C-alpha positions as CSV (number, residue, x, y, z in Angstrom):
1,M,-11.0,-14.7,27.8
2,S,-14.0,-16.6,27.2
3,G,-15.7,-16.1,23.8
4,V,-12.4,-14.7,22.3
5,Q,-11.9,-17.9,20.1
6,A,-15.1,-17.5,18.3
7,S,-14.0,-14.1,16.8
8,W,-10.5,-15.3,16.1
9,P,-10.9,-18.3,13.4
10,P,-7.9,-20.1,11.8
11,G,-6.0,-17.7,9.6
12,T,-6.3,-14.8,11.8
13,E,-3.1,-12.8,12.2
14,C,-2.1,-11.4,15.6
15,V,0.8,-9.4,17.0
16,A,2.6,-10.1,20.3
17,K,2.2,-7.7,22.9
18,Y,4.8,-9.2,25.3
19,N,7.6,-11.7,25.2
20,F,6.6,-15.3,25.9
21,Q,9.2,-18.0,26.8
22,G,6.8,-20.9,27.0
23,I,5.8,-23.0,30.0
24,S,5.7,-26.4,28.4
25,V,7.2,-28.1,25.4
26,Q,3.8,-27.6,23.6
27,D,4.0,-23.9,23.7
28,L,5.4,-21.6,21.1
29,P,7.9,-19.1,22.3
30,F,7.7,-15.5,20.9
31,C,9.0,-12.0,21.3
32,K,7.1,-8.9,21.5
33,G,6.2,-7.5,18.1
34,D,6.3,-11.0,16.4
35,V,3.4,-11.7,13.9
36,L,1.7,-15.0,14.5
37,T,-1.2,-16.8,12.6
38,I,-3.8,-18.8,14.6
39,I,-4.2,-22.2,13.3
40,G,-6.6,-23.6,15.6
41,V,-8.3,-23.5,19.2
42,T,-7.5,-25.5,22.4
43,K,-9.8,-26.9,25.1
44,D,-8.7,-24.0,27.3
45,P,-10.4,-20.8,25.9
46,N,-7.3,-18.8,27.2
47,W,-5.0,-20.6,24.7
48,Y,-4.7,-20.7,20.9
49,K,-2.6,-23.1,18.6
50,A,-0.4,-20.8,16.4
51,R,2.3,-20.8,13.9
52,N,5.2,-18.3,13.6
53,P,6.6,-16.9,10.3
54,V,9.4,-19.8,10.0
55,G,6.8,-22.5,10.5
56,G,7.1,-23.1,14.0
57,E,3.7,-24.4,15.8
58,G,2.6,-24.5,19.3
59,T,0.2,-23.1,21.9
60,I,0.1,-19.3,22.9
61,P,-1.7,-17.5,25.6
62,A,-4.6,-15.4,24.0
63,N,-4.0,-12.3,26.4
64,Y,-0.3,-12.1,25.1
65,V,-1.4,-11.1,21.6
66,Q,-3.3,-8.6,19.8
67,K,-5.5,-9.2,16.7
68,R,-4.4,-7.4,13.7
69,Q,-7.1,-5.5,12.1
70,G,-7.7,-3.5,8.9
71,V,-7.0,0.2,9.1
72,K,-10.4,1.6,8.5
73,S,-10.2,5.0,10.5
74,G,-13.2,7.2,10.3
75,G,-11.0,10.3,10.0
76,K,-8.4,11.0,7.3
77,L,-5.2,9.3,8.1
78,S,-2.3,11.8,8.4
79,L,1.3,11.6,8.9
80,M,1.1,15.2,9.8
81,P,-2.1,15.6,12.0
82,W,-0.8,18.9,13.3
83,F,-0.7,20.6,9.8
84,H,-3.8,22.7,9.2
85,G,-3.1,24.0,5.6
86,K,-4.3,27.3,4.6
87,I,-5.6,29.0,7.8
88,T,-4.8,32.6,9.0
89,R,-3.0,33.9,11.7
90,D,-6.1,34.7,13.8
91,Q,-7.6,31.1,13.0
92,A,-4.4,29.5,14.4
93,E,-4.7,31.5,17.4
94,Q,-8.2,30.5,18.1
95,L,-7.3,27.0,17.6
96,L,-4.6,27.2,20.1
97,C,-6.9,28.5,22.7
98,P,-7.2,28.2,25.8
99,P,-3.5,28.6,25.9
100,E,-1.3,25.6,27.0
101,T,2.3,25.9,26.9
102,G,3.8,23.6,24.2
103,L,0.6,23.2,22.3
104,F,1.5,23.8,18.5
105,L,0.4,23.4,14.9
106,V,1.8,24.1,11.4
107,R,0.0,26.2,8.8
108,E,0.8,27.5,5.3
109,S,2.3,31.0,5.6
110,T,0.1,33.7,4.5
111,N,2.8,36.3,4.1
112,F,5.1,34.1,2.3
113,P,3.5,31.7,-0.2
114,G,5.0,28.4,-0.3
115,D,6.6,28.7,3.1
116,Y,5.2,27.4,6.4
117,T,4.5,28.9,9.8
118,L,5.0,27.0,13.1
119,C,2.5,28.3,15.8
120,V,3.2,27.6,19.3
121,S,1.4,28.4,22.5
122,C,3.6,29.6,25.3
123,E,2.8,31.3,28.6
124,G,-0.5,32.6,27.5
125,K,0.3,33.7,24.1
126,V,1.0,32.4,20.5
127,E,4.4,32.8,18.9
128,H,4.5,32.5,15.0
129,Y,7.7,31.2,13.6
130,H,8.5,31.6,9.9
131,I,9.6,28.3,8.4
132,I,12.0,29.1,5.4
133,Y,12.1,26.8,2.5
134,H,15.5,27.1,0.9
135,D,17.3,24.7,-1.6
136,G,14.8,21.9,-0.8
137,K,15.4,22.2,2.9
138,L,13.4,23.8,5.9
139,S,14.7,25.9,8.5
140,I,13.5,28.3,11.2
141,D,16.8,29.9,12.3
142,E,18.9,29.1,9.2
143,E,21.4,27.3,11.3
144,E,19.6,23.9,11.5
145,Y,18.1,22.6,8.3
146,F,15.5,19.7,7.6
147,S,14.5,17.6,4.8
148,N,10.7,17.8,5.5
149,L,8.2,19.3,8.1
150,M,8.0,15.8,10.1
151,Q,11.7,15.9,10.7
152,L,11.6,19.7,11.7
153,V,8.6,19.1,14.3
154,E,10.4,16.0,15.8
155,H,13.5,18.1,16.4
156,Y,11.7,20.7,18.3
157,T,9.6,18.2,20.0
158,Q,12.9,17.0,21.6
159,D,14.4,20.3,22.3
160,A,13.3,23.9,22.2
161,D,16.6,24.9,20.6
162,G,15.8,28.7,20.5
163,L,12.0,28.6,20.4
164,C,10.0,30.0,23.3
165,T,9.2,26.3,24.3
166,R,9.7,22.7,23.4
167,L,6.8,21.4,21.1
168,V,4.7,19.3,23.6
169,N,1.2,18.7,22.4
170,P,0.1,18.8,18.7
171,K,-3.2,20.5,17.9
172,V,-4.8,17.9,15.6
173,M,-6.8,19.0,12.6
174,E,-10.4,18.2,13.0
175,G,-11.3,15.0,11.1
176,T,-7.8,13.9,11.2
177,V,-6.3,10.8,12.8
178,A,-2.5,10.3,13.5
179,A,-1.4,7.4,10.9
180,K,1.3,6.5,13.5
181,D,-1.3,5.9,16.3
182,E,-3.8,4.1,13.9
183,F,-1.2,1.5,12.5
184,F,0.0,0.9,16.1
185,R,-3.6,0.6,17.4
186,S,-4.5,-2.0,14.6
187,G,-1.3,-3.9,15.1
188,W,0.7,-2.9,11.8
189,A,3.3,-0.9,13.4
190,L,6.8,-2.4,13.1
191,S,10.0,-1.7,15.1
192,R,12.8,0.2,13.3
193,Q,15.2,-1.5,15.4
194,D,14.5,-4.9,14.0
195,L,14.7,-3.8,10.4
196,K,18.0,-4.0,8.6
197,L,18.3,-2.4,5.2
198,L,20.7,-4.4,2.8
199,K,20.7,-3.0,-0.6
200,C,18.8,-0.8,-3.1
201,I,16.9,-2.7,-5.8
202,G,15.0,0.3,-7.4
203,K,15.0,4.0,-7.3
204,G,11.9,6.1,-8.2
205,E,10.7,9.6,-8.1
206,S,8.7,8.8,-5.0
207,A,10.3,6.2,-3.2
208,D,13.5,3.9,-3.1
209,V,12.8,0.0,-2.8
210,M,15.2,-1.8,-0.6
211,V,15.8,-5.5,0.2
212,G,15.8,-5.8,4.0
213,D,15.8,-8.2,6.8
214,Y,13.1,-8.1,9.5
215,R,13.8,-10.5,12.4
216,G,15.4,-13.0,10.1
217,T,12.8,-12.8,7.2
218,K,13.8,-11.3,3.9
219,V,11.5,-8.5,3.1
220,A,10.9,-5.5,0.6
221,V,11.0,-2.1,1.8
222,K,9.7,1.1,0.4
223,C,11.4,4.1,1.8
224,I,9.9,7.5,1.6
225,N,11.0,10.8,3.2
226,N,8.9,13.3,1.3
227,D,5.9,14.7,3.0
228,A,3.4,14.6,0.2
229,T,4.6,11.4,-1.1
230,A,4.6,9.7,2.3
231,Q,1.0,10.7,2.8
232,A,0.1,9.2,-0.4
233,F,1.9,6.0,0.6
234,I,0.2,5.9,3.9
235,A,-3.2,5.7,1.9
236,E,-1.9,2.6,-0.1
237,A,-0.7,1.0,3.2
238,S,-4.1,1.4,4.9
239,V,-5.7,-0.3,1.9
240,M,-3.1,-3.1,2.2
241,T,-3.9,-3.8,5.7
242,Q,-7.7,-4.6,4.9
243,L,-6.7,-7.1,1.9
244,R,-5.2,-10.6,2.3
245,H,-5.0,-13.1,-0.6
246,N,-2.4,-15.3,-1.8
247,N,-2.0,-13.6,-5.3
248,L,-1.7,-10.0,-3.7
249,V,1.6,-8.9,-2.3
250,Q,1.2,-9.1,1.4
251,L,1.8,-6.1,3.6
252,L,4.0,-7.1,6.7
253,G,3.9,-3.7,8.4
254,V,4.6,0.0,8.6
255,I,7.3,2.2,10.3
256,V,6.8,5.7,10.9
257,E,10.1,7.4,12.0
258,G,10.1,10.7,13.8
259,T,12.7,11.9,11.3
260,G,9.9,11.9,8.6
261,T,11.0,8.6,6.9
262,L,8.2,6.2,6.1
263,F,8.8,2.6,5.8
264,I,6.5,0.2,4.1
265,V,7.4,-3.3,4.6
266,T,6.0,-6.1,2.4
267,E,6.9,-9.7,1.4
268,Y,9.9,-10.0,-0.8
269,M,9.3,-11.1,-4.4
270,S,12.5,-12.5,-5.6
271,K,11.9,-12.7,-9.3
272,G,10.8,-9.0,-9.9
273,S,8.0,-7.5,-12.0
274,L,6.0,-9.8,-14.3
275,V,6.8,-7.7,-17.4
276,D,10.6,-7.9,-16.8
277,Y,10.2,-11.6,-16.0
278,L,8.4,-12.3,-19.4
279,R,11.0,-10.1,-21.4
280,S,14.1,-11.9,-19.7
281,R,12.8,-15.4,-20.5
282,G,10.6,-15.2,-23.5
283,R,8.8,-18.0,-25.4
284,T,11.8,-20.3,-25.5
285,V,11.6,-20.6,-21.6
286,L,8.0,-20.0,-20.8
287,G,5.3,-22.4,-22.1
288,R,1.6,-21.8,-22.6
289,D,0.8,-23.5,-19.2
290,C,3.1,-21.0,-17.5
291,L,1.4,-18.1,-19.3
292,L,-2.0,-19.5,-18.4
293,K,-1.0,-19.8,-14.7
294,F,0.1,-16.1,-14.5
295,S,-3.1,-15.2,-16.1
296,L,-5.1,-17.1,-13.5
297,D,-3.0,-15.8,-10.6
298,V,-3.8,-12.2,-11.5
299,C,-7.4,-13.1,-12.2
300,D,-7.9,-14.6,-8.7
301,A,-6.5,-11.7,-7.2
302,M,-8.7,-9.4,-8.9
303,E,-11.8,-11.6,-8.2
304,Y,-10.9,-11.1,-4.7
305,L,-10.7,-7.4,-5.0
306,E,-13.9,-7.4,-7.0
307,A,-15.6,-9.4,-4.1
308,N,-14.6,-7.0,-1.6
309,N,-15.6,-3.9,-3.5
310,F,-12.0,-2.5,-4.2
311,V,-10.9,-1.1,-7.6
312,H,-7.1,-1.4,-8.5
313,R,-7.0,1.5,-11.1
314,D,-3.3,0.6,-12.2
315,L,-3.5,-3.0,-13.2
316,A,-0.6,-3.7,-15.5
317,A,2.2,-6.4,-15.9
318,R,4.8,-3.8,-14.3
319,N,2.5,-3.9,-11.1
320,V,2.4,-7.8,-10.8
321,L,5.3,-9.3,-9.0
322,V,6.6,-12.8,-9.2
323,S,7.8,-14.8,-6.1
324,D,10.5,-17.6,-5.7
325,E,7.8,-20.1,-6.4
326,N,6.6,-18.6,-9.7
327,I,3.4,-17.2,-8.1
328,A,2.2,-14.0,-9.7
329,K,0.9,-11.3,-7.2
330,V,-0.7,-8.1,-7.7
331,S,1.0,-5.0,-6.2
332,D,1.2,-1.1,-6.1
333,F,-2.2,-0.2,-4.5
334,G,-1.5,3.4,-4.5
335,L,-4.4,4.2,-6.6
336,T,-6.6,1.5,-5.0
337,K,-9.9,2.9,-3.7
338,E,-13.1,1.4,-2.4
339,A,-15.4,1.1,-5.5
340,S,-17.8,3.7,-4.1
341,S,-15.1,6.4,-4.5
342,M,-15.2,6.9,-8.3
343,Q,-13.4,10.1,-9.0
344,D,-9.7,10.4,-9.4
345,T,-7.5,13.2,-11.0
346,A,-4.2,11.2,-11.0
347,K,-2.0,10.9,-13.9
348,L,-3.4,7.8,-15.8
349,P,-1.5,5.1,-18.0
350,V,-3.4,5.7,-21.1
351,K,-2.6,2.3,-22.8
352,W,-4.0,0.4,-19.8
353,T,-6.8,2.5,-18.7
354,A,-10.5,2.0,-19.9
355,P,-12.1,4.6,-22.2
356,E,-14.7,5.7,-19.5
357,A,-12.0,6.2,-16.9
358,L,-10.0,8.3,-19.2
359,R,-12.7,10.3,-20.5
360,E,-15.0,10.8,-17.3
361,K,-12.6,9.5,-14.5
362,K,-15.1,6.7,-13.8
363,F,-13.5,3.7,-12.2
364,S,-15.1,0.5,-11.4
365,T,-14.3,-3.3,-11.4
366,K,-15.3,-3.0,-15.0
367,S,-12.4,-0.6,-15.7
368,D,-10.2,-3.0,-14.1
369,V,-11.4,-5.7,-16.4
370,W,-10.4,-3.6,-19.3
371,S,-6.8,-3.2,-17.9
372,Y,-6.9,-7.0,-17.3
373,G,-7.4,-7.5,-20.9
374,I,-4.4,-5.3,-21.8
375,L,-2.3,-7.3,-19.1
376,L,-3.3,-10.6,-20.8
377,W,-2.0,-9.1,-24.1
378,E,1.3,-8.3,-22.3
379,I,1.6,-11.8,-21.0
380,Y,1.0,-13.5,-24.3
381,S,3.3,-11.1,-26.1
382,F,6.0,-11.8,-23.6
383,G,6.1,-8.2,-22.2
384,R,5.7,-6.0,-25.2
385,V,4.4,-2.5,-24.8
386,P,0.7,-2.4,-25.7
387,Y,-0.5,-0.8,-29.0
388,P,2.8,-1.1,-30.7
389,R,3.5,1.1,-33.7
390,I,0.7,3.5,-32.8
391,A,1.7,6.9,-31.4
392,L,0.5,7.6,-27.8
393,K,-1.6,10.5,-28.9
394,D,-3.5,8.2,-31.4
395,V,-4.3,5.4,-29.1
396,V,-7.4,6.9,-27.4
397,P,-9.0,8.1,-30.7
398,R,-8.6,4.8,-32.3
399,V,-9.9,2.8,-29.2
400,D,-12.8,5.0,-29.0
401,K,-13.7,4.2,-32.7
402,G,-13.7,0.4,-31.7
403,Y,-9.9,-0.4,-32.5
404,K,-8.7,-3.7,-30.8
405,M,-5.2,-4.7,-30.8
406,D,-4.3,-7.9,-33.0
407,A,-3.8,-11.4,-31.0
408,P,-0.1,-11.7,-30.0
409,D,1.9,-14.3,-32.0
410,D,0.9,-17.9,-31.1
411,C,-1.8,-16.6,-28.7
412,P,-4.4,-19.3,-28.5
413,P,-7.7,-18.0,-30.2
414,V,-9.7,-18.9,-27.0
415,V,-7.4,-16.5,-24.9
416,Y,-7.5,-13.8,-27.6
417,D,-11.4,-13.9,-27.4
418,I,-11.3,-13.3,-23.7
419,M,-9.1,-10.1,-24.4
420,K,-11.6,-8.7,-26.9
421,Q,-14.5,-9.2,-24.3
422,C,-12.4,-7.3,-21.7
423,W,-12.1,-4.4,-24.3
424,N,-15.8,-4.0,-24.9
425,L,-16.6,-0.2,-25.0
426,D,-19.7,-0.6,-22.9
427,P,-18.5,-1.4,-19.4
428,E,-21.7,-3.4,-18.8
429,G,-20.7,-5.6,-21.6
430,R,-17.4,-6.7,-20.2
431,P,-17.3,-10.0,-18.0
432,S,-16.8,-10.1,-14.3
433,F,-13.5,-11.4,-12.8
434,C,-15.4,-14.4,-11.6
435,W,-16.4,-15.2,-15.0
436,L,-13.0,-14.6,-16.4
437,R,-11.4,-17.0,-13.7
438,E,-13.9,-19.8,-14.5
439,R,-13.2,-19.5,-18.1
440,L,-9.5,-19.6,-17.9
441,Q,-9.9,-22.6,-15.5
442,H,-11.8,-24.5,-18.2
443,I,-9.2,-23.6,-20.8
444,R,-6.5,-24.8,-18.5
445,A,-8.3,-27.9,-17.8
446,E,-8.8,-28.6,-21.5
447,E,-5.1,-28.1,-22.2
448,L,-4.1,-30.4,-19.5
449,C,-6.2,-33.1,-21.1
450,L,-4.6,-32.7,-24.5
């Protein structure tokens, strides 16, 4: 194990590969799957000093743990690596050659648009099974129905149930990587048996949000069981594995169930979204220092993203959560991409999106700065919707002509000046998050001296 410590500095997260009861009183016992944080080295290169999630500290054997790594797969992460999209019957048969009983793939049906076809190699030939889509359910025999393709494939992996053979080996689409395998390899796969779902705290079109318990720790869980939506959330989770900052909502892990349900487990933020927090408390409860602190919390997170070449694309008070300790943390990385990936066709929140992003789909840190200016306005207006009394269809034309919102009531002029700098129509004329953080820190220091 020599040389391992040099690559595992304090703060490194690792996952237990085995149970460890401890040999001496200095040791830190743990169970397989526990997440530990390295806090120091020891004289013996085979051992680390570590901390568990509840604050216990001690020494751990280096060969019992696996370093957590950001998911940076060279191929496209997929929950359905066996799905090949629009290919023909002949192309499917070529892909399943040489024949191997149980080798399978799923393709879009050529004869029945909107339906799917399960293609299975069996005893030297390929069978094609029409997957019927009816009333939101999928079926091959119209006896057993499934909510999604992943559920259907999982069923026939366990039992042939009328097919020529049980599904044994997926034919993975070229350039695709199985998401479940990649999250396991990088140390982010959690055990479903250790997760208890307690109550629903939010329902959306794409996911339900639950409060849960994972090995004694209160967590938030996004539950997704729609194929297309789950695939989008996998992209969000993979981004979150690469980011760690005190003002970003921290990913704890991912669970991919064979039934097709995806669980994204994050730290629990007890006080909900920043916009709801501001609206429910208002100016009688929240003082200027509190508003400035929230502004700095978000700015710190965005400076970190800026330094790591990430663009959020959907920065708004609704996507910032507040912890029990009143720390604001940026969340919802569903639109986050590396800054080099500039094109996006998603539906955009008009009132928060920079003009060049709306007009040309050009996203950058500078477009995030524009959104940050809108978020500052939300903070200092205690959660009001931006551009009040202006119809949504009129917002873009007016902004393009140079319109800027008035300062919220009682907003310090120095803060309003920052907002206006963020709303420069020329992206290059907007400040960096580093500059914004330094400016806000200066304002806070001056206020503390008053």
